[in-house]
N, C-alpha and C positions, 0 to 999 in steps of 0.2 A: 746902422742897425735898423731893420724893418720895424714898423710901428708895432706889429703884433709881438715881436720879440722884446721890444722896449717895454711894452706894457707888462709882459710876463716878468721881466727882470724887476721892474718897479714893484710889482705885487709881492714878489718874494723878498725884496729888500725890506718892504714895510712890515712883513710878517714878523712877529716876535720870536719866531723860531730861529731866524738867521742872525748870527752874531757877526755884525759888520766890522767888528774890530779884529776878527781873526785874520792871520796872515794868509794871503793868497799868492800863488805863483805869478799871477798877472794882476797888475794894478786895476784893470778894468773888470776882472772876473769876480763875481759875487759868490761867496761860498753857499752851497746848497747843502744844509746839514740834516734836514729831516723833511719828510713829505708834508705838503701844505695842509693836508687833512689828518695828519698823524698816521701812525702805523696801525693798520687794521689787525684784528685778531686773525690768526691762521685758521682756515676752514679745514675741519677734520671729519665731518659727518655728511651723510647723504642729505640731510635736511639743509645743512649749510650750503652744499653744492646747489641745491634747488633755489635757495634764496639768492645766491650769487648770480645764478642764471637769470632770475627775474630782474635783479638789479642792473646787470649789464644790458639786458634787453630794453630797459628803460632809458639807457644812455643814447648817445648819438655820435656819429663820426667814426673814424678808425679806432681799432683796438690795439693798444700798446701791449706787447707780449714779451716775456722773458722767462727763462727757466734756469734753475741752479742745479748743477750735477755734482758728482763727487769724484771727478777724475783724479786719478792718483791714489784713490782710496778704495774704489769699487770697480769691479770688472765691467759691469754694464754701463751704458750711457744713459740710463733712465734719469728722468727728472725727479728731484727730491723736493723741489718747491717750484710752483708756477705762479708768476706774477702777471696780473692783468689790470689794465687801466683804460677807462673810457670816459670821455666827457659826459657829464651829467650823471655818472654812476660812481666815480671815484675808483679806488684801487682795491683789488681783491688779491689776497695771498692764499694759495691753495696748497695743502699737503696732499700730493697725489698717491701717497703710499696707502693710507687707510681708506681713501675715497676712489681708488682706481676702478672699482666695479660700479660706481655711482655717478659717472660723469656724463651719461647720455643727455640729461637736461642741459648741461653746460654746452656740450657739443652741438646740440640743436641750435642754440643761440649764436655761438661764436664762429662756427665753421662756415657761416655765410658772410662773415665780416671781412673787411680789409684790415689785415694785420700789419703792424709795424714792429720789426725786430731789428736788433743790431747784431750782425754776423748770424744771419738766419740759419745757415747750413749747420751751425753748431747745435742749435736747439730743436730744429724741426723733426729730426729722427726720434728723439725722446718724446716729443709731444705727440707724434703720430702713433707711437706705441700706446698712448692713452686715448686714441681715437679723436685727437684734436688736430685739425688741419685747416689752414687758411683758405678762405674763399678767393682772396687776392692777397698779394704780398708786397711790402715795401721794406727793403733792407737798407738801413741808414749807413751801415759800414761800407757796403758795396757802392752806395751812392757817393760816399766820400772818395772812394777810389776813382770812380768815373769822373768825379769833379776835379781830380788832380790834387787832393789834399795830401800833404806829406805824412800826417799822422791821422789815423782813422780809428783809433781806440775810442770808446764811448766818451770817456772823460775829456780827451783832447778835442774831439769834434764838437762836443757840447760847449766847451770853453770858446772855441773859435767861432761858432755860429750863434750861440745864444748868450755868450758872456757870462756863463755860470760855471762854477767850480764844483765838480762832483768828487767827493771823497771816495777813494777806492781802498780796497784792502782785504776783502773777504772772498774774492772770486775763486781762489784756489783752496778754499776751506773744505772740510768734510761735511757737506750738506746732508749727509745721511744720518748724522747724529741727531738725537732727540733728547730734551727739547732744544730748539734752535735759540741761541742767545738773542736778546732783544737788539743788540747792536747789529747783528747779522740781518735781522728782519728789516731794520731801518735801512741798511745798505741795499737790500733786495728791493724794497719799495721804491727807493730812489732811482733804481735802474729803469723803471717805467714812468717815472714822474714827468719827464719832459720829452719822451720819445715822440709823441704826436707833434709837439712844437718843433722838435728837431726835424721830423719828416717834412713839415711845411717849409722850413728854412732850406733844406737840401733840395726840395722840389723847385723852389725858386731859383736856386743856384744852377741846377741842371737845366732848367728852362732857359736861363740867361745864356748858358753855354751851348744851347741847341742839342743837348744830350738826353732829353727826356725820353725819347723813343728808345735809345740805347738801353737806358735803365729799365724801362718797361719790359723789354725782351729778356734782360738778365734776370729780373725778379721772377718772371714767369718760368724761366728755365730752372731756377732754384726751387720754386714751388713744386714743380713736377718731377724733380730729379730723383726723389726717393733716397733711401739710405745709401751710403757709399759701398761699392763692391769690395769684398774682402780681397786683399792682394795675395797672390800665391807665395808660398815659401816665406811666410811671415817670420819664421824662426831665424831667417838670415839677418833680420834686423837686430839681433842680439848685440848689445854693445861690446866692442872689442873683439868680435868674432874674427876680425881680419888677422889677428895674431896667430891663428891656427892654420897650419899649412899641410894638413893631412886629412884625407876624406873620412877616415875612421873617427877622427876627433870631431869633424863636422857632424857625423852621425850621432855622436854623443850629445852634442848641442841640440840637435833636432829632437832626440828622444826626451831629454830633460825639459826642453821647451814645451813639447806637446804634453808631457805629464803635468808640468806646472800650469799650463793653460787650462787643462781639464779640471784641476783642483781649484784654480782661481774662478772659473766659470761656475762650478758647483757651489762654491762658498760665497760668490759675488764679492771677491776681494781683488784689488789690483794685482796683476801677476808679480810685479816687483816686490810686493809685500809678502808674497808666498815664498819666493826665492829670488834674490837679486841676480841680474845678468852676470855680475862679476863672479858669483859662485858657480854658475853654469860653465863659464869659460875656464875657470880654475879646475873644475872636475874633468872637463874635456882634455885639458892639458896634462893632467896627472893620471887619468884613467885608473882610479883606485879599484882594487879587486876585493877588498874586504870592508866591512863596516868600520873597522878601526882605522884603516887608511882614509876612508871617506871623512870620518870625523876629525881627522888630523888636518883637514883643509879649512881655510877661513870660512866662516859662516856655518858650515855643516856641523861643527862641534858645539854650536850654541844650543841652549835648552829647547828652543822651538824646533830646530831642525833635527835634533837627535831622535825625536819621536817619529820622524819620517825617514829615518836613515834607510830602512829596507825599501821604501818606495823609490828613493833616488838611486840606490844601488841597483835595483832591478832595471831601471831605465838605462843605466850605463851598461849593464850586462846584455840587454837586448841589442844595443848598438855594437857591442863587442862581438856578438854572435852572428851578425848579419854577414851574408856572403858578399864578396867584393862587388858583385853585379848590383847589389841593392844599396850601395853607399851613394850618398849625394855627390854630385859633381862639385868641383872646387868653385866653379863660377855658376851663378844662377842662370838657368836656361831662360831664354826670352823668345817671345813670339814675333816681336817687331824688330826694329833696328837695334843693333848693339849699342852700348853706351857710346856717346859721342866722342869720348876720349880715344876710342880705338879706330875711329874712322880714317884718320890721316894715313894710317899704315895699311888698312885693308881696303879702303874705298876712298882714295884721295879726292876723286871728283865730287863725291857726295859731301866730303868735309869742306871743300871749297864752296859748294852751293849753300851749305848750312851757315858758313861764315858770312856770305853775301846776304842771306836771308835775315840773319840776326842784325846785320848792319842796317838793312832797310827797315826792319821792325823797330829798332831803337830810334831811328830818325822819325818814324811815324809816331811812336809813343811820345816823343818830345813835342811834336807838332800839335797833337790833340790833347796833351796833358793827361794821358791814361797809362798806367803801368803796362809794360810789355806783356806780362802774364795775363792781363785782362783783355788785351787785344785779340788774342787767339791762344788756344792751348798749346804749350810748348811741344807736347807729344805729336800733335798734328803737324807741326812744322818739321820736326825731326823725320817723321815718316815720309812726308812729302819729299824732302831733300834726299832721303835714302832711296826711295822708289822711283824718282823721276828719271826717265830715259829720254835724253834730248833727241834721240833718233826716231822716237815714235811719232806717227803721223796723227797728232791730235792738236786741237786748239789749246794752248797752254792755260789761258784764262778759264775756259770751260772745265778743263781737267782739274785745276786747283779748286775751283768753286764746287764742283761735284764732290771732290774728296773731302773738303771741309764740311760741306752740308751733311755728308754721310757720317762724319765724325762728330756732329753735334754743334758745330759753330753756328752762332746766331747770324741772322741776316745782316745786322749792322757790322759785325766783325768781318764778315766776308766782303761786304762792300768796301771796307777800308783796306783790308790786308791783301785781298786777291790781286789787285793791280800791282801792288808793290812787290809781292812775292813773284808774280809773273816776270816782272822786270829783273829780279834777282836771278831767277832760274834761267832766263834767256841770256844772261850775261850782259844785259843792256844797262850798265851803271855809269 
């Protein structure tokens, strides 16, 4: 264990907060039960935001950042608690709901800093909605993937690198509720307690493996990526939709899904809490014509759904009245290659190329200890194998490199994968 990590562990062990008699999953892991400076009060006012900005401006080094959302409870991906920690300043807990219009002083200070997050792509969109964006970024979860760690959750990676045991348990909670329980705030503060120390440990490991430049390119890609693009035909992700074998019934699913989504967005409630997928599929299967028939189905007869019976039945009626030409196809349209499972029948040469490409990438992933999905986007590989024409008069290496560059692959990814994929496509194995 590096000296800095050892000193950190000793200081935490010596602190009266840590109960060293508690059972730990690892004999060498020290339970980290509460923040070293205690749990700060949650900031809920403009004055508190300004004071926090001054506090963080007086600190030094990177800024540890985390955010708690209410996935599974709310429609939006907004942050309901923001945790910030910087050396020399301590930890800040911010309630962004009452302070959303007052965050400019904080943004002026922290938007120029080097942020440290774990699974940054999960939190950056919600933080960006608040006007909070990193000047530079370090993602400890992605660093763990590039370093070849088998487990990259925050608790696992902290235990492996710092020898500390983080107690988990509130990550999936409804963070939109108020007031937030003290135990939740303790958990939230601990999520940023050792992020900066973790960053230092991961940086050392990546440097030892010669992967620091790879990580830098990945972090910058995430920082500039923006929110994920909405996928088309999201209603097709309805659970158990595959049991429906009729286009009219698919239209019912689509209408009910769109109606539910509109209600969920308006009320900021997770769609599944407005109407579960199982109820949508049951209604599509039964195609009820009256409110009585609808209420005879599971869920729709409950007290909450009875009040919305006319809304749901109207959606079903709209689907029933559609002309055949407006019904959705049984299979989702696609702009790129079809699902790989169909290739062997419709394009066996492409299927063989894809198998060879996957073999090469799996071998490369094992050699450099990086997951295949982090070496290059799977969709880029599928499109390459589908579109490649061995009869075309082009340099295969230049062709793949240009295709991957246009698709957003980073330089380090292209340097590793292009030669191996050129070998696979050329049949030189």
